C-alpha positions as CSV (number, residue, x, y, z in Angstrom):
1,M,173.6,200.8,-55.4
2,C,175.7,198.2,-56.5
3,G,175.1,194.5,-55.3
4,R,176.9,192.4,-57.9
5,T,180.5,192.7,-59.8
6,A,182.7,191.0,-61.4
7,C,186.4,189.8,-60.8
8,T,188.0,187.0,-63.6
9,L,191.5,187.5,-63.6
10,A,194.1,185.8,-61.4
11,P,196.1,186.6,-58.6
12,D,199.1,187.4,-60.5
13,E,197.2,189.5,-63.6
14,V,195.6,191.7,-60.6
15,T,198.8,192.8,-59.3
16,R,200.1,193.3,-62.4
17,A,196.8,195.3,-63.7
18,C,196.7,197.7,-60.3
19,S,200.4,199.0,-60.5
20,Y,200.4,202.7,-59.1
21,R,203.3,205.0,-58.6
22,N,204.1,206.5,-55.2
23,R,204.4,210.2,-53.9
24,R,208.0,209.9,-55.1
25,G,206.1,209.3,-58.8
26,E,208.0,205.6,-58.6
27,R,206.5,202.9,-60.2
28,R,205.2,199.4,-58.0
29,Q,203.3,197.0,-58.1
30,P,201.8,195.7,-55.1
31,G,201.8,192.8,-53.0
32,W,199.9,190.5,-51.7
33,R,199.2,190.6,-48.4
34,D,200.6,186.7,-46.9
35,G,197.7,183.6,-48.0
36,D,195.6,186.0,-49.2
37,A,196.0,185.5,-53.1
38,D,194.8,181.7,-52.1
39,K,191.6,182.9,-50.2
40,Y,190.9,184.9,-53.7
41,R,188.5,183.2,-56.8
42,P,187.9,184.8,-59.6
43,S,184.5,185.2,-61.0
44,Y,182.2,186.5,-63.4
45,N,179.3,186.7,-61.0
46,K,180.7,188.3,-57.1
47,S,177.6,188.8,-55.0
48,P,177.7,190.2,-51.2
49,Q,179.7,188.0,-48.7
50,S,182.0,186.9,-51.2
51,I,185.6,187.5,-51.2
52,S,186.9,190.1,-53.6
53,P,190.3,191.5,-53.8
54,V,191.1,194.8,-52.4
55,L,193.7,197.8,-52.5
56,L,195.0,199.7,-49.8
57,S,198.1,200.9,-47.7
58,H,200.2,198.4,-46.4
59,R,200.5,200.3,-43.3
60,H,197.1,199.1,-42.0
61,F,198.9,195.8,-41.3
62,D,202.8,196.4,-40.9
63,K,203.2,199.9,-38.6
64,N,206.4,199.6,-40.3
65,A,205.3,200.0,-44.1
66,P,205.5,203.5,-45.7
67,V,201.5,205.3,-46.0
68,D,201.7,205.4,-49.6
69,E,203.0,201.9,-50.0
70,C,200.2,199.8,-51.7
71,V,198.8,196.1,-50.7
72,L,196.6,193.5,-52.0
73,A,194.0,191.9,-49.8
74,S,191.0,189.6,-49.9
75,M,188.0,191.2,-47.8
76,R,184.9,190.2,-48.0
77,W,181.7,192.3,-49.2
78,G,179.6,193.3,-46.1
79,L,181.0,195.6,-43.3
80,V,181.5,194.1,-39.5
81,P,182.0,196.8,-37.8
82,S,185.1,196.5,-34.8
83,W,182.1,196.8,-32.2
84,F,179.6,194.3,-33.2
85,K,179.4,191.6,-30.2
86,E,177.9,189.0,-32.0
87,N,180.3,185.6,-31.8
88,D,178.1,185.3,-35.9
89,P,178.4,188.3,-38.4
90,S,175.6,186.8,-40.2
91,K,173.3,187.8,-37.1
92,M,173.7,191.8,-38.3
93,Q,170.6,193.3,-38.8
94,Y,171.6,195.6,-41.3
95,S,172.9,195.5,-45.0
96,T,176.2,197.4,-45.2
97,N,177.3,196.2,-48.4
98,N,177.1,199.8,-49.4
99,C,177.5,203.3,-47.9
100,R,176.2,206.5,-49.2
101,S,179.0,209.0,-49.1
102,E,176.6,212.1,-48.1
103,N,175.8,209.5,-45.1
104,I,179.4,208.5,-44.0
105,L,179.3,211.1,-41.1
106,E,176.8,210.7,-39.9
107,K,176.6,206.4,-38.8
108,K,179.2,204.8,-36.4
109,T,179.4,201.6,-39.0
110,Y,181.3,204.5,-41.5
111,K,182.5,207.0,-39.5
112,E,184.9,205.3,-37.5
113,P,186.6,203.4,-40.0
114,L,186.7,206.4,-42.4
115,L,188.5,208.6,-39.1
116,K,191.0,205.8,-38.9
117,G,192.0,205.9,-42.0
118,Q,190.5,202.5,-43.1
119,R,189.6,203.9,-46.8
120,C,190.5,201.3,-50.0
121,V,189.9,200.6,-53.6
122,I,187.6,197.8,-54.5
123,L,189.0,195.9,-57.7
124,A,186.2,194.7,-60.4
125,D,186.5,194.4,-64.1
126,G,182.9,196.0,-63.3
127,F,179.8,196.3,-62.2
128,Y,176.1,195.0,-62.7
129,E,173.3,197.1,-61.8
130,W,169.5,196.3,-63.3
131,R,167.2,199.2,-64.7
132,R,163.5,198.4,-63.8
133,Q,160.9,197.9,-66.9
134,E,157.6,197.5,-66.4
135,K,156.9,194.1,-64.7
136,E,161.0,193.2,-65.1
137,K,164.5,194.2,-64.5
138,Q,167.2,194.7,-67.1
139,P,170.5,194.0,-66.1
140,F,173.4,195.5,-67.7
141,F,177.3,195.2,-67.4
142,I,179.6,198.8,-66.9
143,Y,183.1,199.2,-66.6
144,F,185.6,201.4,-67.7
145,P,186.2,202.5,-71.3
146,Q,189.1,199.9,-72.8
147,T,191.0,201.6,-75.1
148,Q,193.5,198.7,-75.7
149,R,195.0,198.6,-78.8
150,S,194.2,195.5,-81.4
151,P,196.4,192.9,-82.3
152,E,196.5,194.3,-85.7
153,E,197.6,197.8,-84.7
154,K,200.4,196.3,-81.7
155,Q,201.5,195.3,-86.0
156,D,202.1,198.4,-87.1
157,P,205.7,199.8,-87.4
158,A,204.3,203.7,-87.5
159,N,202.8,203.2,-84.3
160,D,205.5,201.3,-82.7
161,A,207.2,204.2,-83.6
162,T,205.5,206.5,-81.9
163,E,205.0,205.2,-78.9
164,P,207.5,203.7,-75.8
165,E,208.2,200.9,-75.5
166,K,206.4,199.0,-73.5
167,T,208.2,197.0,-70.5
168,S,207.9,192.9,-70.5
169,D,205.6,193.8,-67.1
170,E,203.1,196.3,-68.6
171,W,199.5,195.6,-67.9
172,T,198.1,195.6,-71.4
173,G,194.9,193.8,-70.4
174,W,191.5,194.8,-69.1
175,K,191.9,198.2,-67.5
176,L,190.0,197.3,-64.1
177,L,187.2,199.3,-62.5
178,T,188.5,201.2,-59.1
179,M,185.8,201.5,-56.6
180,A,185.7,204.0,-53.0
181,G,185.6,201.8,-50.5
182,L,185.3,201.4,-46.6
183,F,186.9,198.6,-44.5
184,D,186.8,197.3,-41.0
185,C,188.8,194.5,-39.2
186,W,185.9,192.2,-36.6
187,T,187.4,189.8,-34.2
188,S,185.0,187.3,-32.6
189,P,184.1,188.0,-28.9
190,S,184.5,184.7,-28.3
191,G,188.4,184.7,-30.3
192,G,189.5,183.6,-33.3
193,E,190.9,184.8,-36.8
194,T,190.1,188.7,-37.4
195,L,188.0,189.4,-40.4
196,Y,188.2,192.4,-42.9
197,T,185.5,193.3,-44.6
198,Y,184.4,196.2,-47.0
199,S,181.9,198.4,-48.0
200,V,181.4,200.3,-51.2
201,I,180.5,204.0,-51.6
202,T,178.4,204.9,-53.4
203,V,176.9,208.4,-54.6
204,N,174.4,209.9,-57.6
205,A,174.5,208.3,-60.8
206,S,175.8,209.6,-63.6
207,P,174.3,211.6,-66.6
208,N,174.8,208.5,-68.5
209,L,173.5,206.1,-65.9
210,H,171.3,207.7,-64.6
211,S,168.4,205.8,-66.8
212,I,169.3,202.4,-65.4
213,H,169.4,203.7,-61.6
214,D,170.5,206.5,-59.5
215,R,172.9,205.4,-57.5
216,M,176.3,204.7,-58.3
217,P,179.6,203.2,-57.1
218,A,182.2,205.9,-56.1
219,I,184.3,205.7,-59.4
220,L,188.2,206.8,-58.7
221,A,189.3,207.7,-62.2
222,G,193.1,207.7,-62.5
223,E,195.8,206.7,-60.5
224,E,196.2,210.3,-59.0
225,E,192.8,209.3,-57.3
226,V,193.7,205.9,-56.0
227,R,197.0,207.4,-54.6
228,R,194.8,209.9,-52.8
229,W,192.1,207.8,-51.5
230,L,194.8,205.5,-50.4
231,D,197.5,207.6,-48.5
232,F,195.4,208.4,-45.5
233,G,198.6,210.3,-44.4
234,E,199.1,212.6,-46.6
235,V,195.0,213.1,-47.7
236,K,192.9,212.9,-44.2
237,S,189.6,211.8,-44.1
238,L,187.4,215.3,-44.9
239,D,189.7,216.1,-47.8
240,A,189.0,212.2,-49.2
241,L,185.3,212.6,-49.2
242,K,185.9,215.9,-51.9
243,L,187.2,212.9,-54.0
244,L,184.0,210.9,-54.0
245,Q,182.0,212.0,-56.8
246,S,179.3,211.7,-59.8
247,Q,182.3,211.3,-63.0
248,D,180.7,209.9,-66.1
249,I,183.1,208.0,-67.2
250,L,182.1,204.6,-67.6
251,T,180.1,203.0,-70.4
252,Y,177.4,199.2,-70.5
253,H,176.1,197.1,-71.9
254,P,172.9,195.0,-71.7
255,V,173.6,191.3,-70.6
256,S,171.4,188.1,-69.8
257,P,168.9,187.5,-67.2
258,L,171.7,184.3,-66.2
259,V,173.3,186.7,-63.9
260,N,170.3,187.5,-61.8
261,N,170.9,184.2,-60.2
262,S,174.5,184.9,-58.3
263,R,174.8,180.8,-58.8
264,N,175.4,181.5,-62.7
265,N,178.9,182.0,-63.0
266,S,180.0,181.6,-66.8
267,P,181.6,184.2,-69.5
268,E,177.7,184.4,-70.4
269,C,177.0,186.2,-67.6
270,L,179.2,189.3,-69.5
271,Q,178.1,188.7,-72.8
272,P,175.8,191.6,-74.7
273,V,172.5,191.1,-76.0
274,D,170.4,193.0,-78.2
275,L,167.3,194.1,-75.8
276,N,165.1,194.5,-79.2
277,Q,166.2,191.5,-81.5
278,K,167.7,189.3,-78.4
279,K,170.2,188.6,-80.3
280,V,173.9,190.0,-79.9
281,P,174.7,193.5,-81.5
282,K,177.1,194.4,-83.2
283,P,180.1,194.9,-81.0
284,T,181.8,198.3,-79.8
285,A,185.3,199.1,-79.5
286,S,185.2,198.4,-75.1
287,S,183.4,194.8,-75.7
288,K,185.7,193.8,-78.5
289,M,188.5,194.4,-75.8
290,M,186.6,192.9,-73.0
291,M,186.3,189.5,-75.7
292,S,189.8,189.7,-76.4
293,W,190.8,189.8,-73.0
294,L,189.1,187.0,-72.2
295,A,190.0,184.7,-75.6
296,S,193.5,185.1,-74.1
297,G,192.6,183.8,-71.2
298,S,195.6,182.9,-68.7
299,S,195.5,179.0,-67.7
300,K,196.4,180.5,-63.9
301,R,193.0,182.0,-63.8
302,K,190.7,180.1,-61.3
303,V,186.7,179.5,-61.1
304,S,184.2,178.2,-59.0
305,D,183.4,174.8,-58.9
306,A,179.7,176.3,-60.3
307,C,181.3,178.1,-63.4
308,R,183.7,174.6,-63.9
309,S,180.2,172.5,-63.7
310,Q,178.9,175.0,-66.5
311,E,180.9,174.9,-68.4
312,R,181.6,171.1,-68.3
313,G,178.0,171.0,-69.4
314,K,178.3,172.9,-72.7
315,K,179.6,172.6,-76.5
316,D,178.8,176.0,-77.9
317,M,177.8,179.3,-76.4
318,P,173.9,179.7,-77.2
319,G,173.2,181.4,-80.3
320,K,176.1,182.1,-83.2
321,A,179.3,183.9,-82.1
322,T,179.5,186.7,-84.3
323,G,181.9,190.1,-83.3
324,G,185.6,190.1,-80.9
325,L,183.2,189.8,-77.6
326,Q,181.1,186.4,-78.9
327,Q,184.9,184.9,-79.9
328,W,186.3,185.8,-76.4
329,L,183.1,184.2,-74.4
330,Q,183.1,181.5,-76.5
331,E,187.1,181.0,-76.3
332,A,187.2,181.7,-71.8
333,S,184.8,178.8,-72.0
334,K,186.8,176.4,-73.6
335,K,190.1,177.1,-72.0
336,P,191.5,174.7,-69.1
337,R,192.1,176.0,-65.5
338,T,193.8,174.7,-62.5
339,Q,191.9,174.9,-58.9
């Protein structure tokens, strides 16, 4: 299953982080659907019913747009089917936060959006999962391995000589996780604004994650898989389902039980912990990248009021800061952020 995520990038950073190639191989950056950039709020701890950035074909909003042109939208987590008859979506009697890939064609809630081509990609820094151990559950943060070069490597002339020059728009920050999903649009019988919602598709856990949980989000690995999942004009529904496979491509680290409460929204939610010694472990290459990215923090990032109130009440992070990951989190909590 997937019941908690993190997405800490500002709206303009999300745009740069999920650039794509269309059918002709041309590099593009998706724009935000009108008004949706203001609806999205970055968070270290997103739970169902919150708003997340979602990538999808622009054709869903503009019938004249090319089907392989992508757009970003803000959608609520927990799919509300278009045929739901109540005036209040919270009155749904069943959970639609996740949908099992093997059952999509058996359930009307998911089959109809699939056959309409309403496929989307949910974007996140990563997701949290809990491993049951004795009477407790240990949370883990799971994400794409990060391979960004260190500042020292970037300054090495030998490296620059062997790699093509990067453009100013090329994204070099955190590699976002790309999870396959379905979305639907619902309007209350009494009228009002259309509500866009999504469900994360899940598959059997990959071998390296099976010790944590037996399910995981369906991960789209690489631009071509993302393109094919979103291009409902070229890739028909049954062929798209073949993209939903368990892939052993993610890494993870244990985090504090602080993340168990969705009201906790601070960098500490992502901080690695040592399960044996209860202290920060030696950082991995990917965790160093995570910390470096947070430390570089953009003043344009937004966080919730809950996160800001927590940060104002802290002078230092718990424990002694060590390694790139710790430095990233520590500095991130001190950076000024706008509303």
